[in-house]
DSSP file (Angstrom, degrees, kcal/mol; ACC not computed):
  #  RESIDUE AA STRUCTURE BP1 BP2  ACC     N-H-->O    O-->H-N    N-H-->O    O-->H-N    TCO  KAPPA ALPHA  PHI   PSI    X-CA   Y-CA   Z-CA
    1    1 A M              0   0    0      0, 0.0     2,-0.6     0, 0.0     0, 0.0   0.000 360.0 360.0 360.0 142.8    0.0    0.0    0.0
    2    2 A N        -     0   0    0      2,-0.0     2,-0.5     0, 0.0     0, 0.0  -0.923 360.0-166.3-109.3 113.9    1.1    3.5   -0.8
    3    3 A Y        -     0   0    0     -2,-0.6     2,-0.4     2,-0.0     0, 0.0  -0.847  13.9-138.7-102.6 132.9    0.3    6.1    1.8
    4    4 A N        -     0   0    0     -2,-0.5     2,-0.4     2,-0.0    -2,-0.0  -0.749  23.7-166.9 -86.3 133.5    0.5    9.7    1.2
    5    5 A K        -     0   0    0     -2,-0.4     2,-0.4     2,-0.0    -2,-0.0  -0.919   8.8-162.0-122.5 148.4    2.0   11.7    4.0
    6    6 A A        -     0   0    0     -2,-0.4     2,-0.5     2,-0.0    -2,-0.0  -0.989   1.1-165.2-128.5 139.2    2.1   15.4    4.7
    7    7 A I        -     0   0    0     -2,-0.4     2,-0.4     2,-0.0    -2,-0.0  -0.991   6.5-157.5-124.6 129.1    4.3   17.2    7.1
    8    8 A K        -     0   0    0     -2,-0.5     2,-0.4     2,-0.0    -2,-0.0  -0.881   6.9-165.5-106.6 136.7    3.7   20.8    8.2
    9    9 A Y        -     0   0    0     -2,-0.4     2,-0.5     2,-0.0    -2,-0.0  -0.944   5.8-157.2-119.7 143.5    6.4   23.0    9.5
   10   10 A R        -     0   0    0     -2,-0.4     2,-0.3     2,-0.0    -2,-0.0  -0.981  11.3-161.4-118.3 128.5    6.0   26.3   11.3
   11   11 A I        -     0   0    0     -2,-0.5    -2,-0.0     2,-0.0     0, 0.0  -0.835  11.9-161.2-110.6 150.6    8.9   28.7   11.3
   12   12 A Y        -     0   0    0     -2,-0.3     2,-0.1     0, 0.0     6,-0.0  -0.719  19.4-168.5-127.6  79.3    9.4   31.6   13.7
   13   13 A P        -     0   0    0      0, 0.0     2,-0.0     0, 0.0    -2,-0.0  -0.349  16.9-126.1 -71.6 149.4   11.9   33.9   12.0
   14   14 A N     >  -     0   0    0      1,-0.1     4,-2.5    -2,-0.1     5,-0.2  -0.202  40.4 -84.5 -81.0-176.5   13.5   36.8   13.9
   15   15 A K  H  > S+     0   0    0      1,-0.2     4,-2.0     2,-0.2     5,-0.1   0.901 128.7  46.5 -60.2 -45.1   13.3   40.4   12.7
   16   16 A N  H  > S+     0   0    0      1,-0.2     4,-2.2     2,-0.2    -1,-0.2   0.885 113.1  49.5 -66.2 -38.7   16.3   40.1   10.4
   17   17 A Q  H  > S+     0   0    0      2,-0.2     4,-2.5     1,-0.2    -2,-0.2   0.886 109.2  52.1 -67.9 -38.7   15.1   36.9    8.9
   18   18 A K  H  X S+     0   0    0     -4,-2.5     4,-2.4     2,-0.2    -2,-0.2   0.920 110.2  49.3 -62.1 -42.8   11.6   38.4    8.3
   19   19 A E  H  X S+     0   0    0     -4,-2.0     4,-2.4     1,-0.2    -2,-0.2   0.914 111.4  48.5 -63.3 -43.2   13.2   41.3    6.5
   20   20 A L  H  X S+     0   0    0     -4,-2.2     4,-2.6     2,-0.2    -1,-0.2   0.897 111.3  50.5 -65.2 -39.9   15.3   39.1    4.3
   21   21 A L  H  X S+     0   0    0     -4,-2.5     4,-2.7     2,-0.2     5,-0.2   0.918 111.1  48.4 -63.7 -42.8   12.3   36.9    3.4
   22   22 A Q  H  X S+     0   0    0     -4,-2.4     4,-2.2     2,-0.2    -2,-0.2   0.909 113.1  47.5 -64.2 -41.9   10.3   40.0    2.5
   23   23 A K  H  X S+     0   0    0     -4,-2.4     4,-2.8     2,-0.2     5,-0.2   0.923 112.6  49.8 -63.1 -44.1   13.1   41.3    0.3
   24   24 A T  H  X S+     0   0    0     -4,-2.6     4,-2.4     1,-0.2    -2,-0.2   0.940 113.3  44.0 -62.8 -48.9   13.6   37.9   -1.3
   25   25 A F  H  X S+     0   0    0     -4,-2.7     4,-2.1     1,-0.2    -1,-0.2   0.893 114.8  50.3 -64.6 -38.8    9.9   37.5   -2.2
   26   26 A G  H  X S+     0   0    0     -4,-2.2     4,-2.2    -5,-0.2    -2,-0.2   0.911 111.8  46.8 -64.7 -42.8    9.6   41.1   -3.4
   27   27 A C  H  X S+     0   0    0     -4,-2.8     4,-2.8     2,-0.2     5,-0.2   0.875 110.4  53.1 -68.6 -36.7   12.6   40.8   -5.6
   28   28 A C  H  X S+     0   0    0     -4,-2.4     4,-2.4    -5,-0.2    -1,-0.2   0.921 111.0  46.7 -62.9 -42.8   11.4   37.5   -7.0
   29   29 A R  H  X S+     0   0    0     -4,-2.1     4,-2.4     2,-0.2    -2,-0.2   0.907 112.6  50.5 -64.6 -41.2    8.1   39.1   -7.9
   30   30 A K  H  X S+     0   0    0     -4,-2.2     4,-2.6     2,-0.2    -2,-0.2   0.936 111.9  46.5 -61.8 -48.3    9.9   42.1   -9.4
   31   31 A I  H  X S+     0   0    0     -4,-2.8     4,-2.9     2,-0.2     5,-0.3   0.921 111.6  51.8 -61.0 -45.2   12.1   39.9  -11.6
   32   32 A W  H  X S+     0   0    0     -4,-2.4     4,-2.5    -5,-0.2     5,-0.2   0.941 112.9  44.3 -57.3 -49.0    9.2   37.7  -12.7
   33   33 A N  H  X S+     0   0    0     -4,-2.4     4,-2.3     2,-0.2    -1,-0.2   0.893 114.7  48.6 -66.4 -40.2    7.2   40.8  -13.8
   34   34 A L  H  X S+     0   0    0     -4,-2.6     4,-2.6     2,-0.2     5,-0.2   0.944 114.4  44.7 -63.4 -48.1   10.1   42.5  -15.5
   35   35 A M  H  X S+     0   0    0     -4,-2.9     4,-2.5     1,-0.2    -2,-0.2   0.907 114.1  49.6 -65.4 -41.1   11.2   39.4  -17.4
   36   36 A L  H  X S+     0   0    0     -4,-2.5     4,-2.4    -5,-0.3    -1,-0.2   0.929 111.9  48.1 -63.4 -45.0    7.6   38.6  -18.4
   37   37 A S  H  X S+     0   0    0     -4,-2.3     4,-2.6    -5,-0.2     5,-0.2   0.923 112.8  47.9 -61.7 -45.1    7.0   42.1  -19.6
   38   38 A D  H  X S+     0   0    0     -4,-2.6     4,-2.5     1,-0.2    -1,-0.2   0.898 112.2  49.4 -63.5 -40.3   10.2   42.1  -21.7
   39   39 A K  H  X S+     0   0    0     -4,-2.5     4,-2.3     2,-0.2    -2,-0.2   0.903 112.2  47.8 -66.1 -40.7    9.4   38.8  -23.2
   40   40 A I  H  X S+     0   0    0     -4,-2.4     4,-2.3     2,-0.2    -2,-0.2   0.939 114.1  46.3 -64.8 -47.1    5.9   39.8  -24.2
   41   41 A D  H  X S+     0   0    0     -4,-2.6     4,-1.6     1,-0.2    -2,-0.2   0.916 113.6  48.8 -61.8 -43.5    7.1   43.1  -25.7
   42   42 A Y  H  X S+     0   0    0     -4,-2.5     4,-2.7     1,-0.2     6,-0.4   0.901 111.3  49.8 -64.6 -41.2    9.9   41.4  -27.6
   43   43 A Y  H  X S+     0   0    0     -4,-2.3     4,-2.4     1,-0.2    -1,-0.2   0.897 108.1  53.2 -65.8 -39.0    7.6   38.7  -29.0
   44   44 A R  H  < S+     0   0    0     -4,-2.3    -1,-0.2     1,-0.2    -2,-0.2   0.860 116.0  40.5 -63.1 -34.4    5.1   41.3  -30.1
   45   45 A E  H  < S+     0   0    0     -4,-1.6    -2,-0.2    -5,-0.2    -1,-0.2   0.886 134.8  14.5 -80.8 -40.2    7.8   43.2  -32.0
   46   46 A T  H  < S-     0   0    0     -4,-2.7    -3,-0.2     2,-0.2    -2,-0.2   0.583  85.0-129.5-115.4 -13.2    9.8   40.2  -33.5
   47   47 A K  S  < S+     0   0    0     -4,-2.4     2,-0.3    -5,-0.4    -4,-0.2   0.777  75.8 110.1  61.1  27.7    7.6   37.1  -33.2
   48   48 A E  S    S-     0   0    0     -6,-0.4    -1,-0.3    -5,-0.0     2,-0.2  -0.902  75.0-102.0-127.7 159.2   10.7   35.4  -31.6
   49   49 A S        -     0   0    0     -2,-0.3     2,-0.5    -3,-0.1    -9,-0.1  -0.576  30.0-137.5 -82.1 142.4   11.4   34.3  -28.1
   50   50 A L        -     0   0    0     -2,-0.2     2,-0.7   -11,-0.1   -11,-0.1  -0.857   6.7-148.3-101.7 132.0   13.7   36.4  -25.8
   51   51 A K        +     0   0    0     -2,-0.5     2,-0.3   -12,-0.0    -2,-0.0  -0.890  31.0 161.9-100.3 113.6   16.3   34.7  -23.7
   52   52 A T        -     0   0    0     -2,-0.7   -17,-0.0     3,-0.0     3,-0.0  -0.883  23.4-157.0-128.3 161.3   16.9   36.7  -20.5
   53   53 A T    >   -     0   0    0     -2,-0.3     3,-1.3     1,-0.1     4,-0.3  -0.946  32.0-115.7-131.4 155.5   18.4   36.0  -17.1
   54   54 A P  G >  S+     0   0    0      0, 0.0     3,-1.6     0, 0.0     4,-0.5   0.814 111.0  68.5 -59.6 -29.2   17.9   37.8  -13.7
   55   55 A A  G >  S+     0   0    0      1,-0.3     3,-0.9     2,-0.2     4,-0.4   0.785  87.8  66.1 -62.2 -26.9   21.5   38.9  -13.8
   56   56 A Q  G <  S+     0   0    0     -3,-1.3     4,-0.3     1,-0.2    -1,-0.3   0.700 100.6  50.3 -68.2 -18.6   20.8   41.3  -16.7
   57   57 A Y  G <> S+     0   0    0     -3,-1.6     4,-1.8    -4,-0.3     3,-0.2   0.553  85.7  84.8 -96.9  -9.4   18.5   43.4  -14.5
   58   58 A K  T <4 S+     0   0    0     -3,-0.9     7,-0.2    -4,-0.5     6,-0.2   0.766  84.2  59.1 -68.1 -24.9   20.9   43.9  -11.6
   59   59 A K  T  4 S+     0   0    0     -4,-0.4    -1,-0.2    -3,-0.2    -2,-0.1   0.923 113.6  36.3 -68.5 -43.2   22.5   46.8  -13.2
   60   60 A N  T  4 S+     0   0    0     -4,-0.3    -2,-0.2     1,-0.3    -1,-0.2   0.712 127.2  38.7 -81.4 -22.2   19.3   48.8  -13.4
   61   61 A Y    ><  +     0   0    0     -4,-1.8     3,-2.0     1,-0.1    -1,-0.3  -0.731  66.5 177.4-129.8  81.2   18.0   47.5  -10.1
   62   62 A P  G >  S+     0   0    0      0, 0.0     3,-1.9     0, 0.0     4,-0.2   0.736  73.5  71.9 -62.0 -23.9   20.9   47.3   -7.6
   63   63 A Y  G >  S+     0   0    0      1,-0.3     3,-1.3     2,-0.2     4,-0.3   0.683  81.3  74.5 -67.1 -14.0   18.7   46.2   -4.7
   64   64 A L  G X  S+     0   0    0     -3,-2.0     3,-0.8     1,-0.2    -1,-0.3   0.711  84.5  66.7 -68.1 -18.3   18.4   42.8   -6.5
   65   65 A K  G <  S+     0   0    0     -3,-1.9    -1,-0.2     1,-0.2    -2,-0.2   0.637  85.6  71.9 -75.5 -13.3   22.0   42.1   -5.4
   66   66 A E  G <  S+     0   0    0     -3,-1.3    -1,-0.2    -4,-0.2     2,-0.2   0.705  93.5  60.7 -76.1 -19.8   20.8   42.1   -1.7
   67   67 A V  S <  S-     0   0    0     -3,-0.8     2,-0.1    -4,-0.3   -46,-0.0  -0.636 102.2 -78.1-109.0 166.8   19.1   38.7   -2.1
   68   68 A D    >>  -     0   0    0     -2,-0.2     4,-1.1     1,-0.1     3,-0.6  -0.391  33.1-141.9 -64.5 130.6   20.3   35.3   -3.0
   69   69 A S  H 3> S+     0   0    0      1,-0.2     4,-1.3     2,-0.2    -1,-0.1   0.803  99.4  59.8 -67.4 -28.3   20.8   34.9   -6.7
   70   70 A L  H 34 S+     0   0    0      1,-0.2    -1,-0.2     2,-0.2    -2,-0.1   0.828  99.9  56.6 -69.8 -29.4   19.4   31.3   -6.7
   71   71 A A  H <4 S+     0   0    0     -3,-0.6    -1,-0.2     1,-0.2    -2,-0.2   0.862 107.5  48.8 -66.5 -34.3   16.1   32.6   -5.4
   72   72 A L  H  <        0   0    0     -4,-1.1    -1,-0.2     1,-0.2    -2,-0.2   0.774 360.0 360.0 -75.7 -26.2   15.8   34.9   -8.3
   73   73 A A     <        0   0    0     -4,-1.3    -1,-0.2   -20,-0.1    -2,-0.2   0.482 360.0 360.0 -74.5 360.0   16.6   32.2  -10.8
């Protein structure tokens, strides 16, 4: 028999950890929206797919360097 199991974890981050989590989630949302917008605009103009990476946006948005780059990927 195959039983499905679920485990719930509760975390209690301190003030610095909460701030880092908020920054990380905010930057991930920002990167997603920027990349999506650029890809849509590029496709409308050229009818081709655009290859972008989060690193390309760090020059224009320096606060993206404050969070883990793997989270942005």
